[in-house]
BALOBA-1460 file (C-alpha; in Angstrom, 3 decimals):
// residues 131
<rec num="1" residu="x" x="0.000" y="0.000" z="0.000"/>
<rec num="2" residu="x" x="1.374" y="3.388" z="-1.027"/>
<rec num="3" residu="x" x="1.338" y="6.122" z="1.613"/>
<rec num="4" residu="x" x="0.462" y="9.607" z="0.358"/>
<rec num="5" residu="x" x="2.624" y="12.678" z="0.906"/>
<rec num="6" residu="x" x="-0.244" y="14.097" z="2.934"/>
<rec num="7" residu="x" x="-0.155" y="11.117" z="5.329"/>
<rec num="8" residu="x" x="3.626" y="11.372" z="5.641"/>
<rec num="9" residu="x" x="3.288" y="15.090" z="6.411"/>
<rec num="10" residu="x" x="0.613" y="14.464" z="9.040"/>
<rec num="11" residu="x" x="2.615" y="11.668" z="10.658"/>
<rec num="12" residu="x" x="5.706" y="13.854" z="10.799"/>
<rec num="13" residu="x" x="3.731" y="16.734" z="12.366"/>
<rec num="14" residu="x" x="2.302" y="14.430" z="15.034"/>
<rec num="15" residu="x" x="5.683" y="12.892" z="15.814"/>
<rec num="16" residu="x" x="7.341" y="16.306" z="16.078"/>
<rec num="17" residu="x" x="4.561" y="17.590" z="18.349"/>
<rec num="18" residu="x" x="4.760" y="14.585" z="20.665"/>
<rec num="19" residu="x" x="8.550" y="14.620" z="21.117"/>
<rec num="20" residu="x" x="11.352" y="17.054" z="21.847"/>
<rec num="21" residu="x" x="15.111" y="17.299" z="22.135"/>
<rec num="22" residu="x" x="17.174" y="14.213" z="21.332"/>
<rec num="23" residu="x" x="14.062" y="12.093" z="20.807"/>
<rec num="24" residu="x" x="12.812" y="14.505" z="18.130"/>
<rec num="25" residu="x" x="16.239" y="14.486" z="16.428"/>
<rec num="26" residu="x" x="16.231" y="10.680" z="16.363"/>
<rec num="27" residu="x" x="12.699" y="10.587" z="14.913"/>
<rec num="28" residu="x" x="13.621" y="13.091" z="12.196"/>
<rec num="29" residu="x" x="16.718" y="11.062" z="11.299"/>
<rec num="30" residu="x" x="14.704" y="7.829" z="11.102"/>
<rec num="31" residu="x" x="12.016" y="9.588" z="9.083"/>
<rec num="32" residu="x" x="14.603" y="10.872" z="6.591"/>
<rec num="33" residu="x" x="16.225" y="7.410" z="6.402"/>
<rec num="34" residu="x" x="12.817" y="5.835" z="5.722"/>
<rec num="35" residu="x" x="12.149" y="8.285" z="2.881"/>
<rec num="36" residu="x" x="15.555" y="7.579" z="1.323"/>
<rec num="37" residu="x" x="15.212" y="3.781" z="1.654"/>
<rec num="38" residu="x" x="11.843" y="3.944" z="-0.080"/>
<rec num="39" residu="x" x="13.060" y="6.228" z="-2.899"/>
<rec num="40" residu="x" x="10.870" y="9.097" z="-1.707"/>
<rec num="41" residu="x" x="13.555" y="11.793" z="-1.523"/>
<rec num="42" residu="x" x="12.012" y="13.534" z="-4.538"/>
<rec num="43" residu="x" x="8.744" y="13.828" z="-2.571"/>
<rec num="44" residu="x" x="10.323" y="15.706" z="0.356"/>
<rec num="45" residu="x" x="9.155" y="19.192" z="-0.802"/>
<rec num="46" residu="x" x="5.539" y="17.968" z="-1.076"/>
<rec num="47" residu="x" x="5.755" y="16.109" z="2.255"/>
<rec num="48" residu="x" x="7.129" y="19.226" z="3.964"/>
<rec num="49" residu="x" x="4.375" y="21.379" z="2.441"/>
<rec num="50" residu="x" x="1.766" y="18.897" z="3.727"/>
<rec num="51" residu="x" x="3.543" y="18.828" z="7.106"/>
<rec num="52" residu="x" x="3.380" y="22.632" z="7.366"/>
<rec num="53" residu="x" x="-0.282" y="22.725" z="6.323"/>
<rec num="54" residu="x" x="-1.297" y="20.059" z="8.868"/>
<rec num="55" residu="x" x="0.874" y="21.539" z="11.642"/>
<rec num="56" residu="x" x="-0.602" y="24.990" z="11.083"/>
<rec num="57" residu="x" x="-4.169" y="23.648" z="11.105"/>
<rec num="58" residu="x" x="-3.547" y="21.805" z="14.363"/>
<rec num="59" residu="x" x="-1.955" y="24.854" z="15.989"/>
<rec num="60" residu="x" x="-4.423" y="27.518" z="14.757"/>
<rec num="61" residu="x" x="-1.795" y="29.192" z="12.560"/>
<rec num="62" residu="x" x="-2.738" y="30.942" z="9.321"/>
<rec num="63" residu="x" x="-0.083" y="31.596" z="6.694"/>
<rec num="64" residu="x" x="-0.638" y="34.776" z="4.701"/>
<rec num="65" residu="x" x="1.507" y="35.698" z="1.705"/>
<rec num="66" residu="x" x="2.041" y="39.437" z="1.323"/>
<rec num="67" residu="x" x="3.346" y="40.779" z="-1.970"/>
<rec num="68" residu="x" x="4.395" y="44.412" z="-2.145"/>
<rec num="69" residu="x" x="6.301" y="46.679" z="-4.514"/>
<rec num="70" residu="x" x="9.034" y="47.214" z="-1.919"/>
<rec num="71" residu="x" x="10.034" y="45.965" z="1.507"/>
<rec num="72" residu="x" x="7.477" y="46.798" z="4.163"/>
<rec num="73" residu="x" x="8.416" y="48.570" z="7.373"/>
<rec num="74" residu="x" x="8.581" y="46.597" z="10.611"/>
<rec num="75" residu="x" x="5.742" y="48.713" z="11.999"/>
<rec num="76" residu="x" x="3.497" y="47.966" z="8.995"/>
<rec num="77" residu="x" x="4.227" y="44.235" z="9.292"/>
<rec num="78" residu="x" x="3.433" y="44.315" z="13.012"/>
<rec num="79" residu="x" x="0.137" y="46.158" z="12.413"/>
<rec num="80" residu="x" x="-0.797" y="43.801" z="9.579"/>
<rec num="81" residu="x" x="-0.218" y="40.740" z="11.769"/>
<rec num="82" residu="x" x="-2.235" y="42.294" z="14.601"/>
<rec num="83" residu="x" x="-5.176" y="43.209" z="12.346"/>
<rec num="84" residu="x" x="-5.254" y="39.872" z="10.531"/>
<rec num="85" residu="x" x="-5.037" y="38.023" z="13.832"/>
<rec num="86" residu="x" x="-7.985" y="39.982" z="15.246"/>
<rec num="87" residu="x" x="-10.068" y="39.301" z="12.120"/>
<rec num="88" residu="x" x="-9.251" y="35.596" z="11.767"/>
<rec num="89" residu="x" x="-8.805" y="34.709" z="15.452"/>
<rec num="90" residu="x" x="-5.648" y="32.827" z="14.445"/>
<rec num="91" residu="x" x="-1.933" y="33.244" z="14.916"/>
<rec num="92" residu="x" x="-0.614" y="34.836" z="11.717"/>
<rec num="93" residu="x" x="2.545" y="33.747" z="9.943"/>
<rec num="94" residu="x" x="3.477" y="36.132" z="7.126"/>
<rec num="95" residu="x" x="5.499" y="35.256" z="4.039"/>
<rec num="96" residu="x" x="6.829" y="38.294" z="2.225"/>
<rec num="97" residu="x" x="7.436" y="38.706" z="-1.501"/>
<rec num="98" residu="x" x="8.584" y="41.801" z="-3.355"/>
<rec num="99" residu="x" x="7.290" y="42.498" z="-6.868"/>
<rec num="100" residu="x" x="8.329" y="45.929" z="-8.091"/>
<rec num="101" residu="x" x="5.852" y="45.703" z="-10.985"/>
<rec num="102" residu="x" x="3.029" y="46.378" z="-8.502"/>
<rec num="103" residu="x" x="4.198" y="50.014" z="-8.317"/>
<rec num="104" residu="x" x="2.509" y="50.407" z="-4.907"/>
<rec num="105" residu="x" x="0.006" y="48.773" z="-2.568"/>
<rec num="106" residu="x" x="-0.081" y="45.122" z="-1.552"/>
<rec num="107" residu="x" x="-1.580" y="41.772" z="-2.473"/>
<rec num="108" residu="x" x="-2.645" y="39.376" z="0.293"/>
<rec num="109" residu="x" x="-3.088" y="35.666" z="-0.363"/>
<rec num="110" residu="x" x="-4.986" y="33.909" z="2.423"/>
<rec num="111" residu="x" x="-5.538" y="30.243" z="1.572"/>
<rec num="112" residu="x" x="-7.470" y="30.402" z="-1.723"/>
<rec num="113" residu="x" x="-8.482" y="34.055" z="-1.358"/>
<rec num="114" residu="x" x="-6.668" y="36.926" z="-3.020"/>
<rec num="115" residu="x" x="-7.036" y="40.525" z="-1.864"/>
<rec num="116" residu="x" x="-5.395" y="42.794" z="-4.427"/>
<rec num="117" residu="x" x="-5.070" y="46.441" z="-3.424"/>
<rec num="118" residu="x" x="-2.045" y="47.091" z="-5.606"/>
<rec num="119" residu="x" x="-1.742" y="50.231" z="-7.679"/>
<rec num="120" residu="x" x="-1.423" y="48.143" z="-10.847"/>
<rec num="121" residu="x" x="-4.745" y="46.433" z="-10.122"/>
<rec num="122" residu="x" x="-6.446" y="49.741" z="-9.373"/>
<rec num="123" residu="x" x="-5.166" y="51.162" z="-12.678"/>
<rec num="124" residu="x" x="-6.420" y="48.086" z="-14.550"/>
<rec num="125" residu="x" x="-9.851" y="48.448" z="-12.926"/>
<rec num="126" residu="x" x="-9.935" y="52.118" z="-13.904"/>
<rec num="127" residu="x" x="-8.955" y="51.247" z="-17.475"/>
<rec num="128" residu="x" x="-11.820" y="48.728" z="-17.681"/>
<rec num="129" residu="x" x="-14.299" y="51.393" z="-16.563"/>
<rec num="130" residu="x" x="-13.006" y="53.940" z="-19.049"/>
<rec num="131" residu="x" x="-12.846" y="51.605" z="-22.052"/>
């Protein structure tokens, strides 16, 4: 029976949560050895993505990707985390991307939702209304 990447990710998250210190190190080593022995090394990125998703769900953590035209100030990041946490009632983990083509503003990706308040998007919306 073939075990899915999702199941490997969930198992790893549970093992990591249940153990600490030297025991956790030993489990991670055995887990990596198991993946190598079963020719699953190429699946490690998918397993780790499934691990992170499951771990975050179990620990009430929401990952939000923020794309901006330039680096955001520490104060803005702090306020964004605070506001998103209050709205979602979850601990917020931000991933930052810079895309200078946005000109200004930000894009938030929360799970499957996209909130685009970039200047480029606003200009495109204006163009649609004019044309």
